[in-house]
SEMAR-969308 format. One record per residue (C-alpha): residue in three letters; residue number from 1; z, x, y. Coordinates in pm, whole numbers. Each point is the difference from the previous one (the first is absolute). Layout:
[ala, NUM, [Z, X, Y]]
...
END
This chain:
[met, 1, [4095, -1707, 15094]]
[arg, 2, [-246, 216, -45]]
[thr, 3, [-182, -9, -410]]
[thr, 4, [-275, 183, -155]]
[leu, 5, [-312, -165, -49]]
[ala, 6, [107, -62, -385]]
[gly, 7, [290, -136, 142]]
[ala, 8, [-187, -268, 202]]
[phe, 9, [-234, -110, -265]]
[gly, 10, [220, 15, -325]]
[leu, 11, [-184, 284, -114]]
[asp, 12, [10, 262, -228]]
[val, 13, [-184, 284, 219]]
[ser, 14, [-41, -28, 394]]
[leu, 15, [-355, 26, 10]]
[leu, 16, [-277, -242, 182]]
[gln, 17, [-323, 6, -125]]
[ser, 18, [-263, -45, 278]]
[gly, 19, [-186, -340, 43]]
[met, 20, [-321, 145, 0]]
[gly, 21, [-292, -271, 63]]
[gly, 22, [-284, 37, -268]]
[val, 23, [172, 300, -206]]
[ala, 24, [338, -198, -49]]
[gly, 25, [-65, -238, -277]]
[thr, 26, [261, -199, -188]]
[glu, 27, [-38, 273, -224]]
[leu, 28, [145, 221, 154]]
[ala, 29, [249, -185, 183]]
[cys, 30, [147, -148, -280]]
[ala, 31, [-9, 346, -239]]
[val, 32, [210, 161, 314]]
[ser, 33, [257, -244, -41]]
[asn, 34, [3, -35, -319]]
[ala, 35, [80, 363, 8]]
[gly, 36, [268, -69, 218]]
[ala, 37, [-131, 64, 348]]
[val, 38, [-119, -282, 244]]
[gly, 39, [-335, -21, -51]]
[cys, 40, [-239, -209, 285]]
[val, 41, [-319, -142, -45]]
[gly, 42, [-255, 14, 293]]
[gly, 43, [-45, -359, 174]]
[tyr, 44, [-266, 99, 238]]
[lys, 45, [-244, -267, 100]]
[leu, 46, [80, -224, -292]]
[val, 47, [80, -385, 49]]
[gly, 48, [-69, -357, -195]]
[gly, 49, [-99, 63, -368]]
[ala, 50, [-24, 350, 20]]
[leu, 51, [332, 111, 115]]
[ser, 52, [174, -301, -262]]
[ala, 53, [-190, 182, -260]]
[met, 54, [156, 357, 87]]
[leu, 55, [345, -161, 28]]
[asp, 56, [-61, -141, -338]]
[arg, 57, [-59, 306, -139]]
[leu, 58, [272, 183, 193]]
[thr, 59, [293, -247, -125]]
[ala, 60, [-167, 22, -363]]
[gly, 61, [9, 358, -49]]
[thr, 62, [334, 80, 136]]
[asp, 63, [370, -208, -14]]
[arg, 64, [127, 324, 249]]
[pro, 65, [34, -41, 393]]
[val, 66, [-369, 97, 139]]
[gly, 67, [-188, -35, 321]]
[val, 68, [-298, -165, 166]]
[asn, 69, [-158, 248, 305]]
[leu, 70, [-180, -197, 290]]
[ile, 71, [-148, 135, 324]]
[pro, 72, [116, -182, 299]]
[glu, 73, [-267, 141, 237]]
[val, 74, [-288, 2, -239]]
[val, 75, [22, -407, -87]]
[gly, 76, [126, -128, 328]]
[pro, 77, [318, -269, 33]]
[glu, 78, [-150, -311, -153]]
[glu, 79, [-158, 195, -319]]
[leu, 80, [312, 245, -29]]
[asp, 81, [232, -350, 1]]
[arg, 82, [-236, -139, -278]]
[gln, 83, [68, 313, -208]]
[val, 84, [399, -5, 56]]
[ala, 85, [-45, -380, -48]]
[gln, 86, [-117, 48, -331]]
[val, 87, [173, 290, -132]]
[leu, 88, [339, -198, 98]]
[asn, 89, [-131, -304, -179]]
[glu, 90, [-154, 144, -327]]
[thr, 91, [215, 269, -86]]
[pro, 92, [383, 59, -97]]
[glu, 93, [284, 146, 251]]
[arg, 94, [-44, 351, -191]]
[val, 95, [-368, 27, 152]]
[his, 96, [93, 150, 341]]
[leu, 97, [-263, 33, 326]]
[ser, 98, [-105, 319, 110]]
[phe, 99, [-204, 28, 363]]
[phe, 100, [-175, 315, 72]]
[gly, 101, [96, -48, 403]]
[met, 102, [193, -220, 187]]
[pro, 103, [-50, -414, -70]]
[asp, 104, [114, -240, 259]]
[asp, 105, [409, -105, -21]]
[ala, 106, [-106, -280, -102]]
[val, 107, [-169, 125, -305]]
[phe, 108, [378, 194, -52]]
[glu, 109, [141, -340, 80]]
[arg, 110, [-158, -154, -271]]
[val, 111, [47, 257, -269]]
[ala, 112, [366, 13, 68]]
[ala, 113, [65, -373, -57]]
[ala, 114, [-199, 6, -313]]
[gly, 115, [261, 274, -91]]
[arg, 116, [-277, 263, -83]]
[gln, 117, [36, 352, 57]]
[thr, 118, [-226, 174, 292]]
[val, 119, [-134, 331, -2]]
[val, 120, [-204, 138, 335]]
[gln, 121, [-222, 307, 6]]
[ile, 122, [40, 132, 389]]
[gly, 123, [-92, 302, 177]]
[thr, 124, [208, 20, 290]]
[ala, 125, [375, 6, 54]]
[glu, 126, [-14, -276, 248]]
[ser, 127, [-187, -214, -299]]
[gly, 128, [287, 103, -291]]
[ala, 129, [261, -105, 234]]
[his, 130, [-163, -367, 20]]
[ala, 131, [-52, -64, -332]]
[ala, 132, [317, 170, -61]]
[ala, 133, [165, -304, 207]]
[his, 134, [-163, -264, -194]]
[gly, 135, [170, 162, -322]]
[ala, 136, [-349, 130, -144]]
[val, 137, [18, 327, -241]]
[val, 138, [-150, 252, 225]]
[val, 139, [-259, 247, -121]]
[ala, 140, [-73, 276, 252]]
[gln, 141, [-388, 132, -37]]
[gly, 142, [-66, 339, 121]]
[ile, 143, [-353, 157, 79]]
[glu, 144, [3, 158, -341]]
[ala, 145, [-95, -345, -161]]
[gly, 146, [-278, -52, -122]]
[gly, 147, [-170, -369, 125]]
[his, 148, [-7, -124, 317]]
[leu, 149, [291, 163, 251]]
[leu, 150, [248, -255, 206]]
[gly, 151, [106, 300, 225]]
[thr, 152, [-8, 384, 74]]
[ser, 153, [317, 131, -122]]
[arg, 154, [74, 227, -303]]
[arg, 155, [160, -154, -301]]
[asp, 156, [339, 156, 76]]
[asp, 157, [40, 14, 380]]
[leu, 158, [-75, -368, -32]]
[val, 159, [275, -51, -273]]
[ala, 160, [267, 213, 172]]
[ala, 161, [-81, -215, 318]]
[leu, 162, [36, -308, -141]]
[arg, 163, [334, 49, -219]]
[ala, 164, [137, 128, 367]]
[leu, 165, [-74, -343, 72]]
[leu, 166, [95, -194, -282]]
[pro, 167, [244, 156, -136]]
[asp, 168, [86, -295, -295]]
[thr, 169, [-420, -57, -35]]
[cys, 170, [-148, 39, -337]]
[leu, 171, [-300, 247, 77]]
[val, 172, [-264, 70, -218]]
[ala, 173, [-195, 313, 69]]
[ser, 174, [-403, 2, -21]]
[gly, 175, [-258, 266, 35]]
[gly, 176, [-90, 320, -201]]
[ile, 177, [250, -41, -320]]
[gly, 178, [-182, 139, -261]]
[ser, 179, [293, 171, -167]]
[pro, 180, [406, -21, -62]]
[glu, 181, [55, 251, 226]]
[glu, 182, [-225, -130, 271]]
[ala, 183, [243, -319, -88]]
[glu, 184, [302, 163, 55]]
[arg, 185, [-118, 125, 338]]
[ala, 186, [-28, -328, 119]]
[leu, 187, [316, -164, -135]]
[ala, 188, [165, 324, 189]]
[ala, 189, [-144, -108, 324]]
[gly, 190, [198, -349, -64]]
[ala, 191, [-235, -240, -250]]
[asp, 192, [155, -195, -238]]
[gly, 193, [-304, 41, -194]]
[val, 194, [-381, 41, -2]]
[leu, 195, [-301, -209, -31]]
[leu, 196, [-287, 200, -183]]
[gly, 197, [-401, -97, 53]]
[thr, 198, [-219, 293, -78]]
[ala, 199, [208, 60, -308]]
[phe, 200, [-99, -320, -134]]
[val, 201, [-343, -3, 68]]
[val, 202, [-68, 215, -275]]
[ala, 203, [196, -230, -269]]
[his, 204, [-114, -116, -309]]
[glu, 205, [28, -345, 134]]
[ser, 206, [-127, 64, 276]]
[arg, 207, [-370, -169, 141]]
[ala, 208, [-80, 272, 189]]
[his, 209, [-378, 102, -87]]
[ala, 210, [21, 325, -228]]
[arg, 211, [-190, 207, 188]]
[phe, 212, [246, -95, 275]]
[lys, 213, [317, 79, -222]]
[ser, 214, [-195, 314, -82]]
[ala, 215, [-90, 97, 369]]
[val, 216, [400, 15, 52]]
[thr, 217, [101, 162, -292]]
[gly, 218, [-214, 297, 101]]
[ala, 219, [94, -10, 364]]
[asp, 220, [272, 190, 182]]
[glu, 221, [136, -87, 383]]
[thr, 222, [-277, 201, 162]]
[asp, 223, [-255, -240, -135]]
[thr, 224, [174, -323, 159]]
[val, 225, [-104, -68, 361]]
[ile, 226, [84, -277, 302]]
[thr, 227, [-301, -196, 116]]
[asp, 228, [-50, -340, 108]]
[val, 229, [-357, -55, -159]]
[tyr, 230, [102, -207, -280]]
[ala, 231, [-10, -355, 245]]
[ile, 232, [-197, -251, -139]]
[gly, 233, [264, -234, -84]]
[trp, 234, [325, 162, 142]]
[pro, 235, [-123, 140, 320]]
[gly, 236, [196, 195, 268]]
[arg, 237, [268, 189, -268]]
[arg, 238, [-12, 329, -53]]
[his, 239, [20, 105, -387]]
[arg, 240, [38, 324, -194]]
[val, 241, [-290, 15, -265]]
[leu, 242, [-135, 280, -201]]
[ala, 243, [-328, 142, 202]]
[thr, 244, [-340, -141, -79]]
[thr, 245, [-346, 1, 119]]
[val, 246, [106, -265, 189]]
[thr, 247, [314, 163, 196]]
[thr, 248, [-251, 321, 49]]
[asp, 249, [-292, -225, 139]]
[pro, 250, [126, -310, 172]]
[gly, 251, [-324, -60, 163]]
[gln, 252, [-191, -136, -325]]
[pro, 253, [-101, -364, -16]]
[ala, 254, [207, -272, -140]]
[lys, 255, [-179, -75, -216]]
[phe, 256, [107, -153, -375]]
[ile, 257, [89, 266, -242]]
[gly, 258, [162, -191, -298]]
[lys, 259, [126, -286, -192]]
[thr, 260, [347, -139, -93]]
[val, 261, [167, -310, -146]]
[val, 262, [263, -149, 131]]
[glu, 263, [176, -296, -216]]
[gly, 264, [-303, -86, -164]]
[lys, 265, [-130, -10, 333]]
[pro, 266, [-324, 273, 68]]
[tyr, 267, [-19, 196, 366]]
[leu, 268, [-222, 278, 135]]
[val, 269, [127, 269, 83]]
[pro, 270, [-92, 182, 372]]
[arg, 271, [39, 338, 128]]
[phe, 272, [327, 68, 196]]
[ser, 273, [130, -342, -231]]
[ala, 274, [400, 41, 8]]
[ala, 275, [-24, -116, -364]]
[val, 276, [94, 259, -290]]
[pro, 277, [-223, 31, -304]]
[thr, 278, [164, -148, -285]]
[glu, 279, [-115, -19, -331]]
[ala, 280, [-201, -292, 67]]
[thr, 281, [-183, 164, 265]]
[ser, 282, [-329, 194, -45]]
[gly, 283, [-242, 226, 235]]
[arg, 284, [121, 290, 209]]
[ile, 285, [340, 48, -82]]
[glu, 286, [10, 357, 170]]
[glu, 287, [-74, -160, 337]]
[met, 288, [259, -319, -41]]
[ala, 289, [355, 8, 139]]
[leu, 290, [203, 238, -220]]
[tyr, 291, [377, -44, 158]]
[cys, 292, [199, 305, -88]]
[gly, 293, [296, 142, 87]]
[arg, 294, [135, 373, 79]]
[ser, 295, [166, -84, -357]]
[cys, 296, [-309, 61, -167]]
[gly, 297, [8, 393, -17]]
[ala, 298, [329, -75, -231]]
[ile, 299, [-196, -275, -225]]
[ser, 300, [-205, 159, -279]]
[asp, 301, [-54, -252, -279]]
[glu, 302, [-28, -317, -61]]
[val, 303, [263, -173, -203]]
[ser, 304, [238, -339, -13]]
[ala, 305, [162, -209, 245]]
[ala, 306, [308, 44, -196]]
[asp, 307, [-84, 387, 5]]
[val, 308, [25, -2, 338]]
[val, 309, [261, -194, 43]]
[ala, 310, [223, 209, -256]]
[thr, 311, [-103, 341, 150]]
[phe, 312, [193, -121, 357]]
[ala, 313, [287, -148, -162]]
[arg, 314, [182, 259, -68]]
[val, 315, [59, 87, 415]]
[leu, 316, [8, -346, 79]]
[pro, 317, [290, -207, 77]]
[gly, 318, [104, -263, -236]]
[pro, 319, [197, -311, 135]]
[glu, 320, [356, 124, -20]]
[ala, 321, [-57, 305, 160]]
[tyr, 322, [152, -73, 330]]
[lys, 323, [315, -144, -135]]
[thr, 324, [186, 316, 92]]
[lys, 325, [11, 191, 300]]
[glu, 326, [-73, 328, -204]]
[arg, 327, [-275, -125, -217]]
[val, 328, [-166, -110, 372]]
[glu, 329, [49, 346, 125]]
[ser, 330, [-144, 143, -281]]
[tyr, 331, [-355, -208, 21]]
[val, 332, [-5, 19, 440]]
[gly, 333, [161, 369, 0]]
END
């Protein structure tokens, strides 16, 4: 039976926060969950002690449902297996696993056997059907989204195609959602909730660098471009970013342009790195990967994560929204 996102997680608000690597730390994830939506921390390439430290902060910061986002294509099967094992072994059942892109079937089976919820972000109807067959909540990402892109379809077209294929699956729309009105359009296309990324980049609890946040609040959708230049660390995947001197002139040398710190370890940042500038980054921030969706035109202020959730809560379905035929029709048109 079809359920809202809030119903699937036992939440107040049918809203997921994107687990953006670097930007989505435990402070942001916990703040979103504590506000009644579903927060998600970016696991990215963390493993071992660094991942354990992050998981400890995550579970200490909220007693509500919250997630850990992992990226199968970035770490590979063996490292992903280690990450999944750590999350399952070191966190309670209220912590779900979120995958950006499709993990192997064995991963789905392992997570399900542990009694955990799985969320998978996809970019094609075929991938969505595959994830749904494994019982996952399916996030349909349109090309309006900031960050790395998993397909070539517009958000509402993909949501509508998936709803026709998967009438009972919990579908979440992602891409270009910066206002409650845009969220309503996604719901009308067939979504059961929404995922927000760019709106949370500028949240007070986000770890995005201050200049990254100000660039997002000062931009509109025409300032974003789809490119493949930020490929060091994540090759072969197009991404939507704010236009920079690097996107306009990709022939520059791939020299180091900054420094950053991740879980206490220092790293140099080369030009064309896929890494986002965080509060721990210094150097030429304006040349780095400033991931940003077309929703930026509706985002003009830096606010708290709770304020973002509250802004969208009034239009998003709650856990009981589909209990009667009339209420289903009121949300899906």
